[in-house]
C-alpha positions as CSV (number, residue, x, y, z in Angstrom):
1,M,-125.4,-5.3,42.0
2,D,-127.7,-6.1,44.3
3,Y,-131.4,-5.2,43.6
4,I,-134.0,-4.5,46.3
5,F,-136.3,-6.9,44.5
6,P,-136.3,-8.7,41.3
7,P,-136.2,-6.6,38.3
8,S,-139.1,-7.3,35.5
9,A,-138.5,-9.8,32.8
10,P,-137.7,-8.1,29.5
11,V,-140.7,-7.7,27.3
12,A,-139.7,-9.8,23.8
13,I,-141.9,-10.5,21.0
14,P,-140.9,-13.7,18.7
15,V,-139.7,-13.5,15.2
16,T,-141.3,-15.4,12.4
17,G,-139.2,-18.1,11.0
18,T,-136.5,-17.8,13.6
19,T,-135.6,-18.9,17.2
20,G,-134.8,-15.3,18.0
21,L,-136.8,-12.8,20.3
22,F,-137.1,-9.0,19.6
23,P,-136.5,-7.3,23.0
24,V,-138.8,-4.2,23.5
25,H,-137.3,-1.0,24.5
26,R,-140.2,1.8,23.9
27,I,-143.5,1.8,22.3
28,Y,-144.4,4.8,20.2
29,C,-147.8,5.5,18.5
30,V,-148.8,8.0,15.7
31,G,-152.1,10.0,16.5
32,R,-154.7,10.2,13.5
33,N,-152.5,9.1,10.8
34,Y,-155.4,8.2,8.5
35,E,-157.3,10.8,7.1
36,D,-160.9,9.0,7.2
37,H,-160.1,8.2,10.9
38,A,-159.0,11.8,11.6
39,K,-162.3,12.9,10.0
40,E,-164.5,10.5,12.2
41,M,-162.8,11.8,15.2
42,G,-163.5,15.3,14.1
43,H,-160.3,16.4,12.5
44,T,-159.4,16.9,8.6
45,G,-156.4,17.4,6.5
46,R,-152.7,16.4,6.5
47,E,-152.1,17.9,10.3
48,A,-148.4,17.8,11.5
49,P,-147.6,14.1,13.0
50,F,-148.1,13.8,16.9
51,F,-147.0,10.9,18.8
52,F,-147.8,9.3,22.2
53,M,-146.4,6.2,24.2
54,K,-147.2,3.1,25.7
55,P,-145.1,1.2,28.3
56,A,-143.4,-1.7,27.1
57,D,-145.3,-4.0,29.6
58,A,-148.7,-3.0,27.9
59,V,-147.9,-5.6,25.2
60,V,-150.2,-8.7,24.9
61,L,-148.4,-11.1,22.8
62,V,-150.5,-13.1,20.5
63,G,-149.3,-16.1,18.6
64,P,-150.2,-17.5,15.1
65,G,-153.3,-19.5,15.3
66,E,-154.0,-18.8,18.7
67,T,-157.0,-16.8,20.4
68,A,-155.3,-14.9,23.2
69,P,-157.3,-13.6,26.2
70,L,-157.6,-9.7,26.4
71,P,-158.7,-8.4,29.9
72,Y,-161.3,-5.6,29.7
73,P,-159.5,-2.9,31.6
74,S,-161.0,-1.0,34.7
75,L,-162.6,2.6,34.7
76,T,-164.3,2.5,31.3
77,S,-167.4,1.6,29.7
78,N,-166.2,2.6,26.3
79,L,-163.1,0.4,25.2
80,H,-162.3,0.9,21.5
81,H,-160.3,-1.2,19.0
82,E,-157.7,0.4,16.8
83,V,-155.9,-1.8,14.3
84,E,-152.6,-0.7,13.3
85,L,-149.3,-1.7,11.3
86,V,-146.3,-1.8,13.9
87,V,-142.9,-1.1,12.6
88,A,-140.0,-2.6,14.8
89,I,-136.7,-0.8,15.0
90,G,-133.5,-2.8,14.7
91,K,-131.0,0.0,14.3
92,G,-131.3,3.2,16.3
93,G,-130.2,6.8,15.2
94,Q,-131.6,10.4,15.7
95,N,-132.5,13.0,12.8
96,I,-133.1,10.0,10.5
97,R,-133.9,11.1,6.7
98,A,-136.9,9.6,5.4
99,Q,-134.8,8.0,2.5
100,D,-132.5,6.1,5.0
101,A,-135.5,5.0,7.1
102,N,-135.8,1.4,5.7
103,E,-132.0,1.0,6.9
104,H,-133.3,1.0,10.5
105,I,-136.3,-1.1,10.0
106,F,-135.9,-4.8,11.4
107,G,-139.5,-5.8,10.6
108,Y,-143.2,-5.5,10.9
109,A,-146.3,-7.0,13.0
110,V,-150.0,-6.5,13.5
111,G,-150.9,-4.5,16.3
112,L,-154.0,-3.1,18.4
113,D,-153.9,0.3,20.1
114,M,-156.6,-0.5,22.6
115,T,-158.3,2.6,24.0
116,R,-160.4,3.8,26.9
117,R,-162.4,6.4,24.7
118,D,-164.6,7.7,27.7
119,L,-161.3,8.4,29.6
120,Q,-159.3,9.9,26.8
121,G,-162.3,12.1,26.0
122,D,-162.7,13.4,29.5
123,M,-158.9,14.2,29.7
124,K,-159.2,16.0,26.5
125,K,-161.9,18.2,27.6
126,Q,-160.0,19.1,30.6
127,G,-156.9,19.9,28.7
128,R,-155.0,17.3,30.5
129,P,-152.8,14.4,29.3
130,W,-154.7,11.2,28.2
131,C,-152.3,8.6,29.2
132,I,-155.1,7.1,31.2
133,G,-156.8,6.5,28.0
134,K,-154.1,5.0,25.7
135,A,-151.2,3.7,28.1
136,F,-153.1,1.4,30.4
137,D,-152.1,-2.3,31.2
138,A,-152.6,-4.7,28.1
139,S,-153.4,-1.9,25.6
140,A,-150.8,-3.0,23.1
141,P,-151.7,-6.5,21.7
142,I,-149.1,-7.6,19.0
143,G,-148.6,-10.5,16.7
144,H,-145.0,-12.1,15.9
145,I,-142.9,-10.0,13.9
146,T,-142.1,-10.6,10.4
147,L,-138.5,-9.7,8.9
148,A,-138.9,-6.6,6.6
149,Q,-137.3,-8.4,3.7
150,Q,-140.0,-11.1,4.1
151,A,-143.0,-9.0,4.6
152,G,-143.8,-8.4,0.6
153,D,-145.2,-5.0,-0.5
154,I,-145.9,-3.5,3.0
155,V,-146.4,0.0,1.8
156,N,-149.6,-1.2,-0.1
157,A,-150.8,-4.1,2.3
158,E,-154.3,-4.3,3.0
159,I,-155.3,-3.6,6.9
160,S,-158.5,-4.9,8.4
161,L,-160.4,-5.6,11.8
162,S,-163.5,-8.0,12.3
163,V,-165.3,-8.2,15.6
164,N,-167.2,-11.4,15.9
165,G,-166.9,-12.0,12.5
166,T,-168.4,-8.6,11.0
167,E,-165.8,-6.2,9.5
168,R,-165.3,-2.9,11.1
169,Q,-161.8,-1.5,9.6
170,R,-160.7,-1.9,6.3
171,S,-157.8,0.3,4.3
172,T,-154.3,0.1,2.9
173,V,-150.8,1.0,4.4
174,A,-150.7,3.2,1.5
175,S,-153.4,5.4,2.7
176,L,-151.4,6.6,5.7
177,I,-151.3,10.5,5.9
178,W,-147.5,10.2,7.1
179,N,-145.9,7.0,5.6
180,I,-143.7,4.7,7.3
181,A,-140.3,6.5,6.3
182,E,-141.8,10.0,7.0
183,T,-143.0,8.9,10.3
184,I,-139.4,7.7,11.2
185,E,-137.9,11.0,10.1
186,Q,-140.3,13.0,12.3
187,L,-140.3,10.8,15.1
188,S,-136.3,10.4,15.4
189,A,-136.4,14.2,15.4
190,A,-137.9,14.3,18.7
191,W,-136.1,11.3,20.2
192,A,-133.3,9.2,19.6
193,L,-134.6,5.8,18.3
194,Q,-133.1,2.9,19.7
195,P,-133.1,-0.9,18.7
196,G,-136.1,-2.9,20.2
197,D,-138.4,0.5,19.7
198,L,-141.8,-0.6,18.3
199,I,-144.0,2.2,16.2
200,Y,-147.8,2.0,16.0
201,T,-148.6,3.7,12.7
202,G,-152.0,4.7,13.1
203,T,-155.3,3.2,12.6
204,P,-157.9,3.7,9.7
205,A,-161.4,4.6,10.2
206,G,-164.2,2.5,11.6
207,V,-162.8,2.3,15.4
208,G,-165.6,1.4,17.9
209,A,-166.5,0.0,21.2
210,V,-165.9,-3.6,22.2
211,V,-167.2,-5.7,25.4
212,S,-166.5,-8.7,27.0
213,G,-166.8,-11.7,25.1
214,D,-166.2,-10.1,21.7
215,L,-163.7,-11.6,19.2
216,L,-161.2,-9.6,17.4
217,A,-159.5,-10.5,14.4
218,A,-156.8,-8.1,13.0
219,H,-155.1,-8.8,9.7
220,I,-152.4,-6.9,7.6
221,T,-151.2,-8.8,4.3
222,G,-148.1,-10.4,4.4
223,L,-147.9,-10.6,8.4
224,E,-149.2,-13.0,10.9
225,S,-152.8,-12.2,11.8
226,I,-153.9,-11.9,15.4
227,T,-157.3,-12.9,17.1
228,L,-158.2,-12.0,20.7
229,R,-161.0,-12.7,23.1
230,L,-162.3,-10.0,25.4
231,S,-162.7,-11.3,28.9
């Protein structure tokens, strides 16, 4: 087959302890999936889960022990951090039952859902899609993937983020409104999940603005931490 121009290189994430690479298919994100974060955004209760997407090439890969550069995006003056547990799907399927969800999980990683909050808010007020606030270039930093069987007690892991050494977000994965298995069940009812899909599962309270020069450090117990410097 003759392409009219060279196709883009696949986006792939290293897998800790192996030489393998995890090829990214799609990036799904769960909105308002911690009660404390839902409240700080003006919402309450266990609402039905909802999802949005980011392009695969929004990934910014962060290796262990490195400080990766993260470009400050265009058009915004209110860029927010959101630390999240990322679930990597290794076995596809549709209408997956929650009790079977673990069979589809390849591993886990630490991720950030970077958000142009001002643009997102403007779109919400106008009743328009807010992809511009979420699905921009370099909006999905992620660390190396840890195999599920090596991640320990992930459902009770602590999750946190600091900016310039000051903690801003801290919670546990157990505090998710819709847990990992329930999220996979709900998501796979809407889309046929494929090997290579990533699920950003939601962020706890404490989201806030960052500016050029800030140092972001994100941690989840049992996984590779990530550190980025906004440029």
